[in-house]
Structures are given as structure tokens and as C-alpha cells.
C-alpha positions as CSV (number, residue, x, y, z in Angstrom):
1,M,-33.1,-23.4,34.5
2,N,-32.4,-26.4,32.5
3,D,-29.9,-26.8,29.6
4,L,-32.6,-26.1,26.9
5,Q,-33.6,-22.8,28.6
6,R,-29.8,-21.8,29.0
7,D,-29.1,-22.5,25.3
8,Y,-32.2,-20.4,24.3
9,V,-31.3,-17.5,26.5
10,G,-27.7,-17.7,25.2
11,E,-28.8,-17.6,21.6
12,N,-31.1,-14.6,22.3
13,M,-28.2,-12.8,24.0
14,K,-26.0,-13.4,21.0
15,D,-28.7,-12.1,18.6
16,I,-29.1,-9.1,20.7
17,N,-25.3,-8.4,20.9
18,L,-24.9,-8.8,17.2
19,R,-27.9,-6.4,16.5
20,E,-26.3,-3.9,18.8
21,F,-22.9,-4.3,17.2
22,F,-24.1,-3.7,13.7
23,G,-26.6,-1.0,15.0
24,V,-23.7,1.0,16.3
25,I,-21.8,0.7,13.0
26,R,-24.8,1.6,10.9
27,R,-25.6,4.8,12.8
28,R,-22.1,6.2,12.0
29,L,-21.3,4.0,8.9
30,W,-20.2,7.3,7.2
31,I,-17.2,7.5,9.6
32,V,-16.0,4.0,8.4
33,I,-16.4,5.0,4.7
34,V,-14.5,8.3,5.2
35,M,-11.7,6.7,7.1
36,S,-11.3,3.9,4.5
37,I,-11.3,6.2,1.6
38,L,-8.7,8.6,3.2
39,F,-6.4,5.7,4.2
40,S,-6.5,4.0,0.9
41,A,-6.1,7.2,-1.0
42,A,-2.9,7.9,1.2
43,G,-1.6,4.5,0.7
44,Y,-2.1,4.7,-3.1
45,F,-0.4,8.2,-3.4
46,Y,2.5,7.0,-1.1
47,N,2.9,3.9,-3.2
48,N,3.1,6.0,-6.4
49,L,5.4,8.7,-5.0
50,S,7.9,6.3,-3.5
51,Y,8.0,3.9,-6.2
52,T,11.3,3.9,-8.3
53,P,11.8,1.4,-11.1
54,I,15.0,-0.5,-11.1
55,Y,16.4,-2.0,-14.3
56,E,18.8,-4.9,-14.6
57,T,21.0,-6.1,-17.5
58,S,24.0,-8.3,-17.8
59,T,27.0,-9.2,-20.0
60,R,29.0,-12.4,-20.1
61,I,32.8,-12.8,-20.5
62,I,35.0,-15.9,-20.7
63,I,38.1,-16.2,-18.4
64,E,40.3,-19.1,-19.2
65,A,42.0,-19.7,-15.8
66,D,42.1,-22.3,-13.1
67,N,39.9,-22.1,-10.0
68,N,42.4,-20.2,-7.7
69,Y,43.4,-17.6,-10.4
70,M,39.8,-17.3,-11.4
71,S,38.8,-15.9,-8.0
72,T,41.5,-13.3,-8.1
73,L,40.6,-12.1,-11.5
74,M,36.7,-12.0,-10.5
75,V,37.7,-9.7,-7.6
76,M,39.5,-7.3,-10.0
77,I,36.5,-6.8,-12.0
78,K,35.0,-4.5,-9.4
79,D,38.3,-3.1,-8.3
80,P,38.3,0.8,-7.7
81,T,40.8,1.2,-10.7
82,M,38.4,-0.4,-13.0
83,M,35.5,1.6,-11.6
84,E,37.2,5.0,-11.8
85,K,37.8,4.3,-15.5
86,V,34.1,3.5,-16.0
87,Q,33.1,6.6,-14.1
88,S,35.3,8.7,-16.1
89,E,34.3,7.2,-19.4
90,L,30.6,7.5,-18.9
91,G,30.8,10.8,-17.1
92,L,28.8,9.6,-14.1
93,S,28.5,11.8,-11.0
94,R,28.4,8.9,-8.5
95,S,31.4,7.6,-6.8
96,P,33.5,4.4,-8.0
97,E,32.3,2.6,-4.8
98,S,28.7,3.4,-5.6
99,I,29.2,2.0,-9.2
100,A,30.8,-1.1,-7.7
101,N,27.7,-1.6,-5.5
102,Q,25.5,-1.8,-8.6
103,I,27.6,-4.6,-10.0
104,D,27.1,-8.3,-9.2
105,I,29.7,-10.8,-10.3
106,N,28.8,-14.5,-10.8
107,R,30.2,-17.6,-12.2
108,V,27.9,-19.6,-14.4
109,D,27.7,-23.4,-13.2
110,E,31.4,-23.5,-12.2
111,S,32.3,-22.8,-15.8
112,L,34.8,-20.3,-17.4
113,V,31.9,-18.0,-18.0
114,I,31.5,-14.9,-15.8
115,K,28.2,-13.0,-15.6
116,I,28.5,-9.3,-14.9
117,S,25.0,-8.0,-13.8
118,V,24.3,-4.3,-13.3
119,T,21.2,-2.6,-11.7
120,D,20.2,1.1,-12.3
121,Q,17.3,3.4,-12.4
122,D,18.0,4.1,-16.0
123,P,18.2,1.0,-18.3
124,K,20.6,2.5,-20.8
125,V,23.0,3.5,-17.9
126,A,22.9,0.0,-16.7
127,M,23.7,-1.4,-20.1
128,D,26.6,1.1,-20.6
129,I,28.1,0.3,-17.1
130,A,27.9,-3.5,-17.8
131,N,29.6,-3.4,-21.3
132,L,32.1,-0.9,-20.3
133,T,33.1,-2.8,-17.1
134,A,33.6,-5.9,-19.2
135,S,35.8,-4.2,-21.9
136,T,37.8,-2.1,-19.2
137,F,38.5,-5.4,-17.2
138,K,39.8,-7.0,-20.4
139,S,42.2,-4.2,-21.3
140,E,43.3,-3.5,-17.7
141,V,44.0,-7.1,-16.8
142,K,46.2,-7.4,-19.8
143,E,48.3,-4.5,-18.7
144,I,48.4,-5.2,-15.0
145,L,48.9,-9.1,-15.1
146,D,49.7,-9.6,-18.7
147,F,46.8,-11.8,-18.9
148,T,45.2,-12.1,-22.2
149,D,42.7,-15.0,-21.9
150,V,39.7,-12.9,-21.5
151,Q,37.0,-12.9,-24.2
152,L,33.8,-10.9,-24.4
153,L,30.9,-13.4,-24.9
154,T,27.7,-11.5,-25.0
155,E,27.0,-7.8,-24.7
156,A,24.5,-6.3,-22.4
157,K,21.3,-5.0,-23.9
158,E,18.8,-2.4,-22.7
159,N,16.2,-4.0,-20.7
160,K,13.1,-1.7,-20.2
161,T,11.2,-4.0,-17.9
162,P,11.8,-3.2,-14.2
163,I,12.7,-6.0,-11.9
164,N,10.7,-4.5,-9.2
165,A,7.1,-4.6,-10.3
166,H,4.8,-1.8,-9.4
167,T,2.0,-3.0,-7.0
168,N,-0.9,-1.3,-5.0
169,N,-0.1,-3.1,-1.7
170,M,0.0,0.2,0.2
171,A,-3.5,1.1,-1.0
172,I,-4.8,-2.3,0.2
173,I,-3.2,-2.0,3.5
174,G,-4.5,1.6,3.8
175,L,-8.0,0.4,3.0
176,I,-7.7,-2.3,5.8
177,A,-6.2,0.1,8.3
178,G,-8.9,2.6,7.5
179,L,-11.7,0.0,8.0
180,I,-10.2,-1.1,11.4
181,L,-9.6,2.5,12.7
182,G,-13.0,3.6,11.2
183,V,-14.8,0.9,13.3
184,G,-12.7,1.5,16.4
185,L,-13.5,5.3,16.2
186,V,-17.2,4.6,15.7
187,F,-17.3,2.4,18.9
188,L,-15.2,5.1,20.7
189,I,-17.7,7.8,19.8
190,D,-20.5,5.5,20.8
191,S,-19.1,4.9,24.3
192,L,-18.7,8.6,24.9
193,D,-22.2,9.3,23.6
194,E,-24.7,9.6,26.4
195,T,-27.7,9.9,24.2
196,V,-30.3,7.2,24.6
197,N,-30.8,5.2,21.3
198,G,-33.6,2.7,21.2
199,K,-35.8,1.0,23.7
200,G,-33.1,-1.5,24.6
201,Q,-31.1,1.2,26.3
202,V,-34.2,2.6,27.9
203,E,-34.9,-0.8,29.5
204,E,-31.4,-1.0,30.7
205,I,-31.5,2.3,32.3
206,I,-35.0,2.0,34.1
207,D,-34.7,-1.8,34.5
208,A,-38.1,-2.3,33.4
209,P,-39.7,-3.4,30.0
210,V,-40.9,-0.7,27.6
211,I,-44.7,-0.9,27.1
212,G,-44.9,1.3,24.1
213,V,-43.1,3.6,21.8
214,I,-44.5,7.0,20.6
215,P,-43.7,7.5,16.9
216,K,-42.3,10.6,15.5
217,I,-45.2,12.7,13.9
218,K,-44.3,15.0,11.1
219,L,-46.5,18.2,11.1
220,K,-47.8,19.2,7.8
221,K,-46.8,22.6,6.8
222,F,-49.3,24.6,5.0
223,P,-48.4,27.5,2.5
224,I,-49.0,31.0,3.6
225,N,-52.2,31.3,1.5
226,D,-53.6,28.1,2.8
227,H,-52.9,29.4,6.3
228,E,-54.8,32.6,5.6
229,K,-57.9,30.5,4.2
230,I,-57.9,28.4,7.3
231,V,-58.0,31.6,9.5
232,E,-60.8,33.0,7.5
233,L,-62.8,29.8,7.8
234,R,-62.3,29.9,11.6
235,E,-63.5,33.5,11.7
236,E,-66.5,32.6,9.7
237,K,-67.5,29.7,12.0
238,I,-67.0,32.0,15.1
239,S,-69.4,34.6,13.5
240,I,-72.0,32.0,12.6
241,H,-72.0,30.5,16.2
242,E,-72.4,34.2,17.5
């Protein structure tokens, strides 16, 4: 067999394999569709049920201190003593440690400005914690260290735009997973199915070419009245011949 014949046979084998591949999927396409819909719907509902919006806001204060003292003062902002007062003032059921974990303290561009950022599931609670933390720190640091060089620069405002945008990623992942599992299930069922489908499988089993295929014939169903007329006509023909 020369190279041209090998290429021709190889292309025909690829065509046959592709036809069989798509034929298997086409026969049980409904399985792939159902699996895709189920997994996509599951991902969509899971995404919506598990989604919790998180809101963030911040306030800024000015602390007029050198770098070494600035670090000490920044640590004190989230001190348990400060957080207990914030908890008591706002009537929050969470612990002072939990409130401290919601707060992030940053120095703006190595300046004297300190940014107090707060995240919470409620935008109003986030705003109240930020503002109360700043005012509590200003009053407490004056009593504890007799430090008065703290100024409130900007108040936190209620931010109603969540920082974690809601997406449908799980629904898309569910759709892809459903397609993959659906196709895999189709081929698994097909491998367990011993029914002969098509002349290609017949040729493989008997190791001989198929000469012809007998098509399916749909028998015409006559109504009861037409059937009675046919019987009467047959009886008349019989009586005539007699």
C-alpha cells in the first residue's frame, strides 16, 4: 500500500470514527441536555443561596506623631479596650475580637493621615463602627497617654455598593460539568448497550459487507367501519367465484 492509499484509508477511518462519535451522542442527546440543565440550575441556586454581600467604608484621622510613636498609636486603634467600648455603644452581639477583625488600619502614603476601613454585611453597621472607632480612639488615647494630637479628618459614609460583586460563575461551571458528565454517561450507556445499531456494527460482528437493508414498513391501520367493508367485499368475491 503506497502513501496515497494510506492517507486515503486514514481519512476514511477518521470520518467513520467522527460519524460514530456524533451518532452515539445524537441517539441519547436528551441525557446531555438534562444533565446540563440540572447541573447549571444547581450551580445557579447554590451561587444565590451562598452569596452574602459585603460592604466597606472608611474614615480618616490625623495623628501628629513621629514614626516610632505613630506605630504604637496605630496598634492602639484596634485594642480590646477600644473595641469593647465600640461593642457596648452600638449594642453589637459579636465579640470585641470579631469587631477588630473587621477593621483595617493603614497609613496613607507615609503621611500623618490614618485610614480606618471597616467591612460588614450591613453598610450602616460598617459606617457606625468606623466612625465610633475613630472617636473612641481620640478620647481614649487622651486619657491613657495624655495625647491630644488626634484630629478627625473625614467621617465614614454608608456605602451601599458591595465590594464582592455577585456573579453566575457557579452556573457556568455547572453547565460545563453537566455537558462533560452527560457525554461521559452517554458513552458509558452505549458501551453497556448490546443492541446492534446500524449496518456498521453488523459488518463488524459478521466480518462481511452488508448487501442491503430492509426498511421499516408502517402498516396502515383501517378504522373499524373500513375493516368491516373489506370483509364484506371479500365475502362477495368468494360468493361470486362459487
